[in-house]
C-alpha positions as CSV (number, residue, x, y, z in Angstrom):
1,M,0.0,0.0,0.0
2,A,2.7,2.5,0.9
3,G,4.6,1.6,-2.3
4,S,1.6,2.4,-4.5
5,I,1.1,5.8,-2.7
6,L,4.8,6.6,-3.2
7,G,4.6,5.5,-6.9
8,A,1.5,7.7,-7.5
9,G,3.2,10.6,-5.8
10,M,6.2,10.2,-8.1
11,V,4.0,10.0,-11.2
12,A,2.2,13.2,-10.1
13,A,5.4,15.1,-9.4
14,T,6.9,14.0,-12.8
15,S,3.7,15.1,-14.6
16,V,3.8,18.5,-12.9
17,L,7.5,18.9,-13.8
18,L,6.9,17.8,-17.4
19,A,4.0,20.3,-17.8
20,G,6.2,23.1,-16.6
21,L,8.9,22.2,-19.1
22,V,6.4,22.0,-21.9
23,A,5.1,25.5,-21.0
24,A,8.7,26.9,-20.9
25,G,9.5,25.4,-24.2
26,A,6.3,26.8,-25.8
27,A,7.2,30.2,-24.4
28,G,10.6,30.0,-26.0
29,V,9.1,29.1,-29.4
30,A,6.7,32.0,-29.1
31,S,9.6,34.3,-28.4
32,Q,11.6,33.1,-31.4
33,R,8.5,33.4,-33.6
34,A,8.1,37.1,-32.5
35,A,11.8,37.7,-33.2
36,G,11.3,36.3,-36.7
37,I,8.3,38.5,-37.3
38,A,10.2,41.5,-36.1
39,D,13.1,40.7,-38.5
40,A,10.7,40.3,-41.5
41,A,8.9,43.6,-40.6
42,A,12.2,45.5,-40.3
43,L,13.4,44.1,-43.6
44,A,10.2,45.2,-45.3
45,A,10.4,48.7,-43.8
46,A,14.1,49.0,-44.9
47,D,13.2,47.8,-48.4
48,A,10.5,50.5,-48.6
49,A,12.8,53.1,-47.2
50,S,15.4,52.4,-49.8
51,G,12.9,52.4,-52.7
52,A,13.3,48.7,-53.4
53,V,9.6,48.3,-53.0
54,A,6.8,50.9,-53.1
55,G,5.0,52.1,-50.1
56,D,5.4,53.7,-46.7
57,P,8.1,51.9,-44.7
58,C,6.0,51.6,-41.5
59,T,2.9,50.6,-43.4
60,R,4.8,47.8,-45.1
61,A,6.2,46.7,-41.7
62,A,2.6,46.6,-40.3
63,E,1.4,44.6,-43.3
64,V,4.1,42.0,-42.9
65,A,3.6,41.7,-39.1
66,G,-0.1,41.6,-39.4
67,A,0.1,38.8,-42.0
68,Q,1.9,36.7,-39.3
69,G,-0.5,37.6,-36.4
70,A,1.5,40.3,-34.8
71,V,1.2,44.1,-34.3
72,V,3.8,46.7,-34.9
73,V,4.1,48.8,-31.7
74,A,7.0,51.0,-32.8
75,C,8.6,51.8,-36.2
76,D,11.5,54.2,-36.4
77,L,13.5,55.3,-39.5
78,D,17.0,56.7,-39.5
79,E,17.6,57.4,-43.1
80,L,17.6,53.8,-44.6
81,I,17.8,52.0,-41.3
82,A,14.5,50.7,-39.9
83,T,14.0,49.7,-36.3
84,V,10.7,47.9,-35.7
85,A,9.2,46.5,-32.5
86,V,6.4,44.0,-32.7
87,E,4.1,42.3,-30.2
88,A,2.5,38.9,-30.6
89,R,0.3,36.9,-28.3
90,F,1.2,33.7,-26.4
91,G,-2.0,32.7,-24.7
92,S,-3.0,35.6,-22.6
93,L,0.5,37.1,-22.5
94,A,2.2,39.5,-24.9
95,V,5.5,38.6,-26.5
96,A,7.6,41.5,-27.7
97,A,10.6,41.6,-30.1
98,R,12.6,44.3,-31.8
99,A,14.7,44.2,-34.9
100,R,16.8,46.5,-37.1
101,A,17.5,46.3,-40.8
102,G,19.2,48.5,-43.4
103,P,22.3,48.7,-45.6
104,P,25.6,47.5,-44.1
105,P,27.7,50.2,-42.5
106,Q,30.2,51.9,-44.8
107,A,33.9,51.3,-44.0
108,E,35.9,54.5,-43.5
């Protein structure tokens, strides 16, 4: 009897630990997904700023982020360099990411 109670307790403890690890892994995936969306949005904004594609840079960034289920919360341009911050949802939590894109720096 005592052995079965101990066994049931160990199964319950392992289940709780496993559920926590799965939740942490899913949060990591959501964070990387948001980073990828921010990268794509910043690249779209930089392309628009350079004239490679038509349109307003921040509008292009919002279109790209929106197509992937995120929202642009900040979009800044410094000449041809675009810095974009996005926010996506992970359950009831917000996941934020920021990315920068533009031409490579010029060597002096």
